[in-house]
C-alpha positions in Angstrom: 20.6 -7.4 9.1 20.3 -8.3 5.5 18.8 -5.9 2.8 19.1 -3.1 5.3 18.7 -0.2 3.3 16.4 -1.3 0.7 14.1 -2.1 2.9 14.3 0.7 4.9 14.6 3.2 1.7 11.2 1.8 1.0 9.5 2.7 4.1 11.6 6.2 4.3 9.7 6.9 0.7 6.4 5.3 1.8 5.8 7.4 4.9 7.4 10.9 3.2 4.5 10.3 1.2 2.2 9.2 4.2 3.8 13.1 5.8 2.9 14.6 2.8 -0.6 12.8 2.6 -2.0 12.8 6.0 -1.2 15.9 7.8 -2.3 18.1 4.8 -4.7 16.6 2.5 -7.3 18.0 4.7 -5.7 21.4 3.8 -6.0 21.2 0.9 -9.6 19.9 0.1 -10.5 22.6 2.2 -8.9 25.1 -0.1 -10.7 23.4 -2.7 -13.6 24.5 -1.1 -15.1 21.4 0.8 -17.1 21.6 3.8 -16.1 19.4 7.1 -18.8 16.9 6.1 -16.8 16.5 2.8 -13.6 16.5 3.9 -14.3 13.5 6.4 -16.1 11.9 3.7 -13.1 12.0 1.5 -10.5 11.3 4.2 -12.2 7.9 4.9 -12.4 6.6 1.6 -8.8 5.8 1.2 -9.8 3.8 4.9 -12.7 2.4 3.7 -11.2 0.5 0.6 -8.4 -0.5 2.9 -11.4 -3.0 4.8 -11.4 -5.2 1.7 -8.4 -4.5 -0.7 -5.5 -5.6 1.6 -7.7 -9.1 2.3 -7.7 -9.6 -1.2 -4.3 -8.7 -2.0 -3.2 -10.5 1.0 -4.9 -13.6 -0.2 -3.3 -13.4 -3.7 0.2 -13.1 -2.3 -0.2 -16.2 0.2 -2.1 -18.1 -2.7 0.3 -17.3 -5.5 3.7 -16.8 -3.2 4.2 -13.6 -5.8 4.3 -11.2 -3.0 7.0 -8.9 -4.4 5.1 -8.7 -8.0 2.1 -7.5 -6.0 3.4 -5.1 -4.1 5.1 -3.8 -7.4 2.0 -4.0 -9.4 0.0 -2.5 -6.6 2.2 0.2 -6.5 2.4 1.1 -10.1 -1.0 1.4 -10.7 -1.7 3.3 -7.7 0.9 6.2 -9.6 -1.1 5.7 -12.8 -4.2 6.2 -11.5 -3.8 9.5 -9.3 -2.3 11.4 -12.1 -6.0 12.8 -13.3 -5.7 14.6 -9.7 -4.1 17.7 -11.2 -7.8 18.3 -12.7 -10.6 17.2 -10.2 -12.2 19.6 -7.9 -15.8 18.0 -7.4 -16.6 15.8 -4.5 -17.5 12.9 -6.9 -14.7 13.1 -9.0 -12.3 13.7 -6.0 -14.3 10.5 -4.3 -13.5 8.6 -7.8 -9.8 9.2 -7.7 -9.6 8.3 -4.5 -11.4 5.0 -4.1 -9.3 4.0 -7.5 -6.2 5.1 -6.1 -6.6 3.6 -2.5 -7.7 0.0 -3.9 -4.2 -0.3 -5.8 -2.2 1.6 -2.8 -3.8 -0.5 -0.1 -2.3 -3.5 -1.8 1.5 -2.6 -0.6 1.9 -2.0 3.0 0.7 -5.0 4.7 2.8 -7.1 2.1 5.7 -5.6 2.9 5.7 -5.9 6.0 5.7 -9.3 5.6 8.2 -9.2 3.1 10.2 -7.5 5.7 9.8 -10.2 8.1 10.9 -12.8 5.8 14.2 -11.0 4.3 15.1 -10.6 8.2 14.6 -14.0 9.0 16.1 -14.8 12.4 16.7 -11.2 12.9 12.7 -10.2 12.6 12.9 -8.6 16.3 14.8 -5.6 14.6 11.6 -5.1 12.5 11.8 -1.9 14.2 14.9 -0.7 13.1 13.8 -0.9 9.3 10.7 0.5 10.5 12.3 3.9 12.1 13.1 4.7 8.6 9.6 5.7 7.7 9.4 7.4 10.3 12.0 9.8 9.4 10.6 10.2 5.9 7.5 11.0 7.9 9.7 13.9 9.6 11.2 15.0 7.0 8.0 15.4 4.6 6.1 17.2 7.0 9.1 19.5 7.9 9.8 20.7 4.2 5.6 20.7 3.0 5.3 22.9 6.0 7.5 25.8 4.8 6.8 25.0 1.4 3.5 25.2 1.6 3.3 28.4 3.5 5.2 29.8 0.9 3.6 28.1 -1.9 0.3 27.4 -1.2 -1.6 23.9 -1.2 -2.0 23.6 -4.6 1.6 22.0 -5.0 0.5 19.1 -2.8 -0.7 17.3 -6.0 2.5 17.2 -8.1 4.9 16.4 -4.7 2.5 13.2 -4.2 2.7 12.2 -7.6 6.3 12.5 -7.6 6.6 10.3 -4.3 4.3 7.7 -6.2 6.9 7.2 -8.8 10.1 7.6 -6.7 8.5 4.4 -4.6 7.6 2.4 -7.1 11.0 2.9 -9.0 12.1 1.7 -5.4 10.3 -1.5 -5.8 12.6 -2.8 -8.0 15.4 -3.2 -6.0 13.8 -5.2 -3.0 14.8 -8.2 -2.7 12.0 -11.3 -2.6 11.9 -12.5 0.9 12.2 -15.9 2.0 8.8 -16.9 1.8 7.3 -20.0 2.4 5.1 -23.0 0.4 2.4 -21.5 -1.4 -0.6 -22.7 0.6 -2.7 -25.2 -1.2 -6.9 -25.0 -0.3 -7.7 -26.4 2.6 -3.8 -27.4 3.6 -3.1 -26.5 7.5 -4.5 -24.2 10.0 -7.1 -22.1 8.0 -7.9 -18.0 8.6 -11.2 -18.7 10.2 -9.6 -21.1 13.0 -7.6 -18.4 14.0 -9.9 -15.9 14.4 -11.5 -17.9 16.9 -8.9 -17.6 19.1 -9.9 -15.1 21.8 -6.2 -13.7 21.9 -7.0 -12.8 18.0 -10.5 -11.8 17.5 -10.2 -9.2 20.7 -6.9 -7.9 19.6 -8.3 -7.0 16.3 -11.0 -5.4 17.9 -9.1 -3.5 19.9 -6.9 -2.3 17.2 -10.4 -1.2 15.2 -11.2 1.0 18.6 -7.5 2.9 18.6 -7.4 3.9 15.1 -11.2 4.7 15.6 -10.0 7.0 18.6 -7.1 8.6 16.2 -10.5 9.8 13.8 -10.5 13.3 14.6 -6.7 13.5 15.0 -5.8 12.5 11.6 -9.1 14.3 9.7 -9.1 17.6 12.1 -6.1 18.7 14.2 -4.0 20.4 10.8 -7.3 22.6 10.7 -7.7 22.4 14.2 -4.2 24.5 14.8 -4.8 26.4 11.7 -8.2 28.1 13.5 -5.8 28.1 16.5 -3.4 30.8 14.6 -0.7 28.5 14.4 1.4 28.6 11.0 1.7 25.7 8.6 5.5 25.7 9.8 4.5 25.3 13.8 1.9 22.4 12.4 4.0 20.6 10.9 6.7 21.0 13.5 4.1 19.5 15.8 3.5 16.3 13.5 7.1 15.9 13.5 7.7 16.0 17.1 5.2 12.8 17.4 7.3 11.2 14.8 10.5 11.8 16.3 9.1 10.8 19.5 8.2 7.3 17.4 11.8 7.1 16.2 13.3 6.7 19.5 10.6 4.4 20.1 11.5 2.0 17.4 15.2 2.2 18.8 14.8 0.2 21.7 11.2 -1.6 20.6 13.3 -4.7 20.3 14.2 -4.7 23.6 10.9 -4.3 25.1 9.4 -7.0 23.1 12.0 -9.2 24.5 11.2 -8.4 27.8 7.7 -7.7 28.3 4.4 -9.8 27.0 3.2 -8.1 23.9 -0.9 -7.7 25.1 0.3 -5.7 28.4 2.5 -3.6 25.8 -1.0 -3.1 24.0 -2.7 -1.9 27.0 -0.5 0.6 28.0 -0.1 1.8 24.7 -3.9 2.5 24.8 -3.7 3.9 27.8 -0.9 6.4 26.9 -3.1 6.8 23.7 -6.0 7.9 26.1 -3.7 10.0 27.8 -2.9 11.7 24.7 -6.4 12.8 22.9 -7.3 14.3 26.2 -4.4 16.5 26.8 -5.0 17.9 23.4 -9.1 18.0 23.8 -8.0 20.2 27.3 -5.1 22.2 25.6 -6.5 24.7 23.9 -3.5 27.5 22.6 -1.2 26.2 25.0 1.4 25.3 22.7 3.8 22.8 25.6 1.0 21.1 26.4 -0.2 20.3 22.5 3.8 19.2 22.2 3.9 17.1 25.2 0.3 15.2 23.9 2.5 14.9 20.7 5.4 12.6 22.4 2.7 10.2 23.1 2.6 9.0 19.4 5.5 7.2 20.9 2.9 5.1 22.5 -0.2 5.3 20.6 1.4 4.5 17.1 5.1 3.5 17.6 4.4 1.1 20.5 1.1 -0.2 19.4 2.0 -0.6 15.9 5.4 -2.7 16.4 3.6 -5.2 19.2 0.8 -5.5 16.8 3.0 -6.8 14.1 4.9 -9.4 16.8 1.5 -10.2 17.7 -0.3 -11.1 14.3 3.1 -12.4 13.2 3.0 -14.7 16.1 -0.5 -15.6 15.7 -0.7 -16.6 12.2 2.5 -18.2 11.5 4.7 -17.3 8.2 2.0 -19.6 5.6 -1.2 -17.3 6.5 1.3 -13.9 7.6 -0.1 -11.7 4.2 -3.5 -12.2 5.4 -3.1 -11.8 8.9 -1.0 -8.4 8.4 -4.5 -7.6 5.7 -6.7 -7.9 8.6 -4.5 -6.2 11.0 -4.6 -3.6 8.3 -8.1 -3.7 7.1 -9.9 -3.5 10.7 -7.7 -1.3 12.2 -6.3 1.1 10.1 -9.1 0.4 7.0 -12.3 0.1 9.1 -11.4 1.9 12.4 -9.7 5.0 10.6 -12.8 5.2 8.0 -15.2 5.1 10.6 -13.2 7.9 12.8 -13.0 10.2 10.0 -16.4 9.6 8.9 -17.6 10.1 12.3 -15.7 13.3 12.7 -16.5 14.5 9.7 -20.5 14.7 10.7 -19.7 15.5 14.2 -16.8 18.1 14.0 -19.2 21.4 13.4 -21.1 20.5 16.1 -18.8 19.0 18.8 -15.4 20.4 17.8 -12.4 19.6 20.3 -14.9 17.6 22.6 -14.3 15.0 19.8 -10.9 14.7 21.5 -12.6 13.7 25.1 -14.4 10.8 23.6 -11.6 9.4 21.7 -9.6 9.0 24.6 -12.9 7.1 26.0 -12.6 4.8 23.1 -8.9 4.0 23.5 -9.7 3.7 27.3 -12.6 1.0 26.4 -10.2 -0.9 24.1 -7.8 -1.3 26.8 -10.2 -2.3 29.2 -11.2 -4.9 26.9 -8.0 -6.7 26.3 -7.4 -6.7 29.9 -11.1 -8.4 30.7 -11.3 -10.1 27.6 -8.4 -12.5 29.2 -5.8 -11.7 25.9 -3.0 -10.5 28.5 -3.3 -14.1 29.9 -2.5 -15.6 26.3 0.9 -17.6 26.5 3.8 -16.0 26.2 
């Protein structure tokens, strides 16, 4: 595959940074003295900015054809505006930092997904083989940081995050430009709005929103929940890593699943397995074996759902509108869905606690039903 290691290296460090941020940032905020509601609100901010920011950057990339420059600029500006984190300890100053950081940070991934598919060319079906290195980076970060934070405390977290941001920016300087299509002129060809009017696209985006909404309790309070059950940060990191190990295994065979099965049915099965995962966490208590079993289903709730979604968006939007298509998927799913899930979880966690995982299970079932009843599974292959 062309440019394999350069593309894979970017995914490794990008998701290594997420493996530092997602499981442990809520613990850092807790140690700063923030309440559950404040933690939920702050954890929602990067996803709220993802609602609009990726669409702006995607539009600019598709119109200008300068996708790689936008990736580099977004990463550099994110690294710069994150630097004040060492002096931030109040809610509003932390909120302002996260808004500015995530506005630029959210320029990166959706456009890099397009760059990867363009660089792979006719081997784009092997996207999952490149993307799996992101999962490896996540695992390494989670395991190493779990041990480090147990020994040194969460105060080292900002230093690690800042260092990774600068390493990632250096990595963008090695990336290929991709085989970009000609930049679109206004009014040329099919519009984004015409594509969004297709049920196969609009209902898919609603399902993506519901899927990420169901992740709200997990991404916001799973680590805190495990700590409250008495597990060490190392065990917390081990459980997070177990899920991503399962994801890596899935990515190794995903190109075969995409070739054999209709993409909407892969999405439906992923949603049903996600529902089972949330239900298992909701009833597991401190049964470590059941929590571990639930983590293996991360292969479906993230791995197969995301890989199938990337392929479905690429097919529906085509090359000329690829940047805006991936940005819409990112903003409605990982942006609006994740933000709503984090915010609602923050408001309800103290009253509902682990019962929120049962609600999450119901949301995933509803999303699967939407794809089946709405006829998306009957869309042409």
